[in-house]
Jmol script that loads the backbone (N, CA, C; Angstrom):
load data "model"
ATOM      1  N   MET A   1     171.840  -0.588   6.836  1.00  0.00           N
ATOM      2  CA  MET A   1     171.611  -1.738   5.969  1.00  0.00           C
ATOM      3  C   MET A   1     171.736  -3.045   6.759  1.00  0.00           C
ATOM      4  N   ASP A   2     172.746  -3.088   7.610  1.00  0.00           N
ATOM      5  CA  ASP A   2     172.972  -4.292   8.403  1.00  0.00           C
ATOM      6  C   ASP A   2     171.792  -4.555   9.344  1.00  0.00           C
ATOM      7  N   ASN A   3     171.273  -3.486   9.931  1.00  0.00           N
ATOM      8  CA  ASN A   3     170.120  -3.616  10.827  1.00  0.00           C
ATOM      9  C   ASN A   3     168.894  -4.131  10.077  1.00  0.00           C
ATOM     10  N   THR A   4     168.736  -3.668   8.876  1.00  0.00           N
ATOM     11  CA  THR A   4     167.598  -4.106   8.067  1.00  0.00           C
ATOM     12  C   THR A   4     167.687  -5.603   7.786  1.00  0.00           C
ATOM     13  N   LEU A   5     168.870  -6.074   7.455  1.00  0.00           N
ATOM     14  CA  LEU A   5     169.060  -7.511   7.205  1.00  0.00           C
ATOM     15  C   LEU A   5     168.769  -8.329   8.459  1.00  0.00           C
ATOM     16  N   LYS A   6     169.238  -7.852   9.598  1.00  0.00           N
ATOM     17  CA  LYS A   6     168.971  -8.551  10.863  1.00  0.00           C
ATOM     18  C   LYS A   6     167.467  -8.619  11.127  1.00  0.00           C
ATOM     19  N   PHE A   7     166.805  -7.498  10.884  1.00  0.00           N
ATOM     20  CA  PHE A   7     165.360  -7.440  11.099  1.00  0.00           C
ATOM     21  C   PHE A   7     164.637  -8.429  10.180  1.00  0.00           C
ATOM     22  N   ILE A   8     165.055  -8.469   8.922  1.00  0.00           N
ATOM     23  CA  ILE A   8     164.434  -9.389   7.962  1.00  0.00           C
ATOM     24  C   ILE A   8     164.684 -10.838   8.380  1.00  0.00           C
ATOM     25  N   LYS A   9     165.896 -11.141   8.830  1.00  0.00           N
ATOM     26  CA  LYS A   9     166.197 -12.499   9.294  1.00  0.00           C
ATOM     27  C   LYS A   9     165.328 -12.872  10.486  1.00  0.00           C
ATOM     28  N   LYS A  10     165.162 -11.917  11.411  1.00  0.00           N
ATOM     29  CA  LYS A  10     164.304 -12.177  12.578  1.00  0.00           C
ATOM     30  C   LYS A  10     162.871 -12.450  12.135  1.00  0.00           C
ATOM     31  N   LEU A  11     162.412 -11.654  11.189  1.00  0.00           N
ATOM     32  CA  LEU A  11     161.048 -11.855  10.684  1.00  0.00           C
ATOM     33  C   LEU A  11     160.888 -13.243  10.060  1.00  0.00           C
ATOM     34  N   VAL A  12     161.880 -13.633   9.283  1.00  0.00           N
ATOM     35  CA  VAL A  12     161.820 -14.949   8.636  1.00  0.00           C
ATOM     36  C   VAL A  12     161.781 -16.053   9.690  1.00  0.00           C
ATOM     37  N   VAL A  13     162.626 -15.929  10.704  1.00  0.00           N
ATOM     38  CA  VAL A  13     162.647 -16.934  11.775  1.00  0.00           C
ATOM     39  C   VAL A  13     161.305 -16.959  12.495  1.00  0.00           C
ATOM     40  N   MET A  14     160.760 -15.794  12.790  1.00  0.00           N
ATOM     41  CA  MET A  14     159.462 -15.725  13.478  1.00  0.00           C
ATOM     42  C   MET A  14     158.370 -16.357  12.628  1.00  0.00           C
ATOM     43  N   CYS A  15     158.400 -16.102  11.329  1.00  0.00           N
ATOM     44  CA  CYS A  15     157.401 -16.687  10.434  1.00  0.00           C
ATOM     45  C   CYS A  15     157.516 -18.208  10.418  1.00  0.00           C
ATOM     46  N   LYS A  16     158.748 -18.707  10.375  1.00  0.00           N
ATOM     47  CA  LYS A  16     158.948 -20.159  10.384  1.00  0.00           C
ATOM     48  C   LYS A  16     158.427 -20.762  11.676  1.00  0.00           C
ATOM     49  N   VAL A  17     158.749 -20.118  12.792  1.00  0.00           N
ATOM     50  CA  VAL A  17     158.302 -20.623  14.093  1.00  0.00           C
ATOM     51  C   VAL A  17     156.777 -20.619  14.160  1.00  0.00           C
ATOM     52  N   SER A  18     156.170 -19.513  13.753  1.00  0.00           N
ATOM     53  CA  SER A  18     154.711 -19.437  13.824  1.00  0.00           C
ATOM     54  C   SER A  18     154.080 -20.452  12.868  1.00  0.00           C
ATOM     55  N   TYR A  19     154.711 -20.673  11.712  1.00  0.00           N
ATOM     56  CA  TYR A  19     154.195 -21.666  10.770  1.00  0.00           C
ATOM     57  C   TYR A  19     154.235 -23.056  11.398  1.00  0.00           C
ATOM     58  N   ASN A  20     155.361 -23.376  12.053  1.00  0.00           N
ATOM     59  CA  ASN A  20     155.478 -24.688  12.698  1.00  0.00           C
ATOM     60  C   ASN A  20     154.448 -24.849  13.813  1.00  0.00           C
ATOM     61  N   ILE A  21     154.257 -23.782  14.580  1.00  0.00           N
ATOM     62  CA  ILE A  21     153.268 -23.836  15.662  1.00  0.00           C
ATOM     63  C   ILE A  21     151.869 -24.029  15.078  1.00  0.00           C
ATOM     64  N   LYS A  22     151.561 -23.288  14.023  1.00  0.00           N
ATOM     65  CA  LYS A  22     150.247 -23.438  13.381  1.00  0.00           C
ATOM     66  C   LYS A  22     150.061 -24.853  12.848  1.00  0.00           C
ATOM     67  N   ARG A  23     151.121 -25.386  12.240  1.00  0.00           N
ATOM     68  CA  ARG A  23     151.037 -26.750  11.712  1.00  0.00           C
ATOM     69  C   ARG A  23     150.744 -27.744  12.822  1.00  0.00           C
ATOM     70  N   LYS A  24     151.458 -27.593  13.945  1.00  0.00           N
ATOM     71  CA  LYS A  24     151.238 -28.511  15.070  1.00  0.00           C
ATOM     72  C   LYS A  24     149.824 -28.365  15.618  1.00  0.00           C
ATOM     73  N   LEU A  25     149.371 -27.117  15.731  1.00  0.00           N
ATOM     74  CA  LEU A  25     148.018 -26.895  16.236  1.00  0.00           C
ATOM     75  C   LEU A  25     146.982 -27.504  15.298  1.00  0.00           C
ATOM     76  N   MET A  26     147.171 -27.297  13.999  1.00  0.00           N
ATOM     77  CA  MET A  26     146.227 -27.853  13.036  1.00  0.00           C
ATOM     78  C   MET A  26     146.249 -29.380  13.075  1.00  0.00           C
ATOM     79  N   LYS A  27     147.444 -29.939  13.205  1.00  0.00           N
ATOM     80  CA  LYS A  27     147.557 -31.396  13.276  1.00  0.00           C
ATOM     81  C   LYS A  27     146.821 -31.912  14.508  1.00  0.00           C
ATOM     82  N   ASN A  28     147.019 -31.234  15.644  1.00  0.00           N
ATOM     83  CA  ASN A  28     146.310 -31.621  16.871  1.00  0.00           C
ATOM     84  C   ASN A  28     144.809 -31.501  16.690  1.00  0.00           C
ATOM     85  N   LEU A  29     144.396 -30.396  16.083  1.00  0.00           N
ATOM     86  CA  LEU A  29     142.970 -30.170  15.873  1.00  0.00           C
ATOM     87  C   LEU A  29     142.381 -31.257  14.982  1.00  0.00           C
ATOM     88  N   ILE A  30     143.090 -31.579  13.911  1.00  0.00           N
ATOM     89  CA  ILE A  30     142.607 -32.618  12.996  1.00  0.00           C
ATOM     90  C   ILE A  30     142.514 -33.959  13.716  1.00  0.00           C
ATOM     91  N   LEU A  31     143.513 -34.264  14.539  1.00  0.00           N
ATOM     92  CA  LEU A  31     143.475 -35.527  15.286  1.00  0.00           C
ATOM     93  C   LEU A  31     142.293 -35.559  16.251  1.00  0.00           C
ATOM     94  N   LYS A  32     142.051 -34.432  16.927  1.00  0.00           N
ATOM     95  CA  LYS A  32     140.926 -34.377  17.869  1.00  0.00           C
ATOM     96  C   LYS A  32     139.598 -34.540  17.136  1.00  0.00           C
ATOM     97  N   VAL A  33     139.468 -33.874  15.991  1.00  0.00           N
ATOM     98  CA  VAL A  33     138.222 -33.984  15.217  1.00  0.00           C
ATOM     99  C   VAL A  33     138.031 -35.415  14.733  1.00  0.00           C
ATOM    100  N   ARG A  34     139.109 -36.032  14.271  1.00  0.00           N
ATOM    101  CA  ARG A  34     139.026 -37.433  13.842  1.00  0.00           C
ATOM    102  C   ARG A  34     138.557 -38.325  14.978  1.00  0.00           C
ATOM    103  N   GLU A  35     139.160 -38.119  16.154  1.00  0.00           N
ATOM    104  CA  GLU A  35     138.794 -38.925  17.320  1.00  0.00           C
ATOM    105  C   GLU A  35     137.325 -38.715  17.671  1.00  0.00           C
ATOM    106  N   LEU A  36     136.892 -37.468  17.620  1.00  0.00           N
ATOM    107  CA  LEU A  36     135.495 -37.156  17.921  1.00  0.00           C
ATOM    108  C   LEU A  36     134.560 -37.831  16.924  1.00  0.00           C
ATOM    109  N   LEU A  37     134.890 -37.737  15.642  1.00  0.00           N
ATOM    110  CA  LEU A  37     134.056 -38.367  14.617  1.00  0.00           C
ATOM    111  C   LEU A  37     134.023 -39.884  14.795  1.00  0.00           C
ATOM    112  N   TYR A  38     135.163 -40.459  15.141  1.00  0.00           N
ATOM    113  CA  TYR A  38     135.219 -41.901  15.369  1.00  0.00           C
ATOM    114  C   TYR A  38     134.304 -42.291  16.529  1.00  0.00           C
ATOM    115  N   ASN A  39     134.350 -41.503  17.616  1.00  0.00           N
ATOM    116  CA  ASN A  39     133.497 -41.794  18.774  1.00  0.00           C
ATOM    117  C   ASN A  39     132.027 -41.633  18.430  1.00  0.00           C
ATOM    118  N   VAL A  40     131.706 -40.598  17.657  1.00  0.00           N
ATOM    119  CA  VAL A  40     130.312 -40.396  17.248  1.00  0.00           C
ATOM    120  C   VAL A  40     129.854 -41.571  16.392  1.00  0.00           C
ATOM    121  N   LYS A  41     130.729 -42.016  15.496  1.00  0.00           N
ATOM    122  CA  LYS A  41     130.391 -43.149  14.635  1.00  0.00           C
ATOM    123  C   LYS A  41     130.140 -44.397  15.471  1.00  0.00           C
ATOM    124  N   LYS A  42     131.003 -44.636  16.469  1.00  0.00           N
ATOM    125  CA  LYS A  42     130.818 -45.796  17.341  1.00  0.00           C
ATOM    126  C   LYS A  42     129.489 -45.703  18.084  1.00  0.00           C
ATOM    127  N   LEU A  43     129.193 -44.506  18.580  1.00  0.00           N
ATOM    128  CA  LEU A  43     127.943 -44.313  19.307  1.00  0.00           C
ATOM    129  C   LEU A  43     126.741 -44.566  18.409  1.00  0.00           C
ATOM    130  N   LEU A  44     126.792 -44.009  17.194  1.00  0.00           N
ATOM    131  CA  LEU A  44     125.683 -44.205  16.259  1.00  0.00           C
ATOM    132  C   LEU A  44     125.516 -45.680  15.917  1.00  0.00           C
ATOM    133  N   ASN A  45     126.633 -46.351  15.671  1.00  0.00           N
ATOM    134  CA  ASN A  45     126.556 -47.789  15.380  1.00  0.00           C
ATOM    135  C   ASN A  45     125.927 -48.538  16.546  1.00  0.00           C
ATOM    136  N   TYR A  46     126.323 -48.175  17.756  1.00  0.00           N
ATOM    137  CA  TYR A  46     125.783 -48.816  18.952  1.00  0.00           C
ATOM    138  C   TYR A  46     124.265 -48.627  19.021  1.00  0.00           C
ATOM    139  N   PHE A  47     123.813 -47.372  18.814  1.00  0.00           N
ATOM    140  CA  PHE A  47     122.377 -47.104  18.900  1.00  0.00           C
ATOM    141  C   PHE A  47     121.614 -47.785  17.776  1.00  0.00           C
ATOM    142  N   ILE A  48     122.182 -47.770  16.572  1.00  0.00           N
ATOM    143  CA  ILE A  48     121.498 -48.403  15.441  1.00  0.00           C
ATOM    144  C   ILE A  48     121.376 -49.904  15.673  1.00  0.00           C
ATOM    145  N   ILE A  49     122.454 -50.522  16.135  1.00  0.00           N
ATOM    146  CA  ILE A  49     122.417 -51.968  16.397  1.00  0.00           C
ATOM    147  C   ILE A  49     121.386 -52.279  17.474  1.00  0.00           C
ATOM    148  N   HIS A  50     121.334 -51.454  18.515  1.00  0.00           N
ATOM    149  CA  HIS A  50     120.348 -51.693  19.576  1.00  0.00           C
ATOM    150  C   HIS A  50     118.923 -51.486  19.081  1.00  0.00           C
ATOM    151  N   LYS A  51     118.727 -50.480  18.234  1.00  0.00           N
ATOM    152  CA  LYS A  51     117.382 -50.262  17.677  1.00  0.00           C
ATOM    153  C   LYS A  51     116.955 -51.475  16.861  1.00  0.00           C
ATOM    154  N   ILE A  52     117.868 -51.970  16.020  1.00  0.00           N
ATOM    155  CA  ILE A  52     117.545 -53.138  15.189  1.00  0.00           C
ATOM    156  C   ILE A  52     117.272 -54.352  16.074  1.00  0.00           C
ATOM    157  N   TYR A  53     118.120 -54.541  17.074  1.00  0.00           N
ATOM    158  CA  TYR A  53     117.962 -55.671  17.987  1.00  0.00           C
ATOM    159  C   TYR A  53     116.609 -55.596  18.701  1.00  0.00           C
ATOM    160  N   ASN A  54     116.274 -54.413  19.218  1.00  0.00           N
ATOM    161  CA  ASN A  54     114.996 -54.240  19.914  1.00  0.00           C
ATOM    162  C   ASN A  54     113.826 -54.432  18.960  1.00  0.00           C
ATOM    163  N   PHE A  55     113.969 -53.931  17.742  1.00  0.00           N
ATOM    164  CA  PHE A  55     112.909 -54.067  16.743  1.00  0.00           C
ATOM    165  C   PHE A  55     112.677 -55.544  16.427  1.00  0.00           C
ATOM    166  N   ILE A  56     113.772 -56.288  16.237  1.00  0.00           N
ATOM    167  CA  ILE A  56     113.648 -57.719  15.930  1.00  0.00           C
ATOM    168  C   ILE A  56     113.017 -58.450  17.109  1.00  0.00           C
ATOM    169  N   ASN A  57     113.465 -58.152  18.316  1.00  0.00           N
ATOM    170  CA  ASN A  57     112.873 -58.789  19.499  1.00  0.00           C
ATOM    171  C   ASN A  57     111.391 -58.470  19.601  1.00  0.00           C
ATOM    172  N   TYR A  58     111.045 -57.206  19.364  1.00  0.00           N
ATOM    173  CA  TYR A  58     109.642 -56.797  19.448  1.00  0.00           C
ATOM    174  C   TYR A  58     108.817 -57.551  18.416  1.00  0.00           C
ATOM    175  N   LYS A  59     109.330 -57.631  17.194  1.00  0.00           N
ATOM    176  CA  LYS A  59     108.595 -58.324  16.131  1.00  0.00           C
ATOM    177  C   LYS A  59     108.464 -59.815  16.456  1.00  0.00           C
ATOM    178  N   MET A  60     109.528 -60.404  16.964  1.00  0.00           N
ATOM    179  CA  MET A  60     109.480 -61.832  17.278  1.00  0.00           C
ATOM    180  C   MET A  60     108.460 -62.099  18.375  1.00  0.00           C
ATOM    181  N   PHE A  61     108.479 -61.247  19.404  1.00  0.00           N
ATOM    182  CA  PHE A  61     107.522 -61.461  20.488  1.00  0.00           C
ATOM    183  C   PHE A  61     106.105 -61.157  20.033  1.00  0.00           C
ATOM    184  N   ALA A  62     105.958 -60.190  19.126  1.00  0.00           N
ATOM    185  CA  ALA A  62     104.627 -59.879  18.600  1.00  0.00           C
ATOM    186  C   ALA A  62     104.098 -61.072  17.812  1.00  0.00           C
ATOM    187  N   VAL A  63     104.973 -61.696  17.030  1.00  0.00           N
ATOM    188  CA  VAL A  63     104.564 -62.876  16.256  1.00  0.00           C
ATOM    189  C   VAL A  63     104.217 -64.021  17.198  1.00  0.00           C
ATOM    190  N   ILE A  64     105.024 -64.203  18.232  1.00  0.00           N
ATOM    191  CA  ILE A  64     104.758 -65.280  19.189  1.00  0.00           C
ATOM    192  C   ILE A  64     103.439 -65.020  19.914  1.00  0.00           C
ATOM    193  N   ASP A  65     103.186 -63.762  20.285  1.00  0.00           N
ATOM    194  CA  ASP A  65     101.947 -63.436  20.990  1.00  0.00           C
ATOM    195  C   ASP A  65     100.729 -63.601  20.095  1.00  0.00           C
ATOM    196  N   ASP A  66     100.893 -63.360  18.792  1.00  0.00           N
ATOM    197  CA  ASP A  66      99.752 -63.491  17.878  1.00  0.00           C
ATOM    198  C   ASP A  66      99.299 -64.939  17.754  1.00  0.00           C
ATOM    199  N   ASP A  67     100.251 -65.867  17.867  1.00  0.00           N
ATOM    200  CA  ASP A  67      99.879 -67.286  17.756  1.00  0.00           C
ATOM    201  C   ASP A  67      99.122 -67.650  18.989  1.00  0.00           C
TER     202      ASP A  67
END
end "model"
wireframe off; spacefill off
backbone 0.3
color backbone group
């Protein structure tokens, strides 16, 4: 009986440890995904702004050339 209790206690401790490790891993993973999404968003904003800027420049020069 005593051995069984020790075994159960060990199992509980192992489960707690693995739960904490999983939590830390998930937290790290979530942080990495957030960082990646933030970088992708910055990149997309950069490209969109440049496309708009180039489009406006092209239109302005096209209008100037038409005159």
